[in-house]
C-alpha angles and dihedrals in degrees: 000000000000093000090050089055090051092050092049091052092048090054090047094052093042094050100040111079091177089061092062093046089054091049092052091048089053090051092050091051092051091047094050093047093045089055089063094057116091101200135107095238130032118203117213136178125206123202105221119349098209109172093341101265095128094035090061092048091052097045094044091053094073133358092221093065119114112187137212111198123193119199132150094219115073091195087068088063090058092047092047093050090052088053093047091053091049089052093049094247120139109243091214088076087075128069111195123215113196104214140076116294099258093047091044092056091052088070090062124083125239116283097001099121127075099189133025115190133178138169130193093346114088093061086068092063118095119256092230139027132029115349092016126158089259091053088052094051092049091053091046089054093047095054097042122094114240106282089018119152130249115188124177127182106193150122112288131169097237103160140008108359090217089056089050090053090049087052090054089052091051092048089052090051091050091050092050095048093050093044092055090047098049106026135051114273091250095051092042093055092048094048092046091053093050094044093048088056091050094050092047089053089051091064098047115115094248092058113021112114119222117197095219091051092048090052092051092047092048091050090052090050090057104265125142137187092037110183141172101225098177138008135175129164107321096344129092131179108211127187132192137171126220109248124231134057 
């Protein structure tokens, strides 16, 4: 089951050009913000390391960055380390916390982190209850230094909901076309079935992420200067700074 999930994610990242544009934008945001910090070391936290795509962007943004990365799956730590070695990045710049994002942040003290970054993870959190998106924003605000950066590259409903659903349908079609071109017919059909279920789950009321709601929740958590710095199709790169001095 685990290997199936990895394969599905690989097909998704290979087939989705917008995903890579969003990742690069996130890296540029981290780079530009880090350049404003006059300190020898920069502490960052990553919500979910996955296969290391976002990890690489964060660490390449500034050589002073030391990264905490929270992920429930310890196998992702192994995959990320492999990716770091391939990219020529020292794995000892990352400290892994095996837990979900909200629980991982609870191990960190108030105001100890300069940058929190995430890509394609927060949309998976529930909209209500324990471990919700709002819980995540509150913890992010708690661990950030005043003026600290939060950047998220993720799927947001940021326009007409019908257009968003049409975008989901296009994304499904792109996934299917790529899977049949680059995998065996049997593996492609299995991956398509699983990924369709995942995408359908993403648009359910208990999980779908609306940009206006996220902005309101971030404001309530104490963030200011909340901006959409890039958007294309389903993806948005959103930035916010922790208020206070």
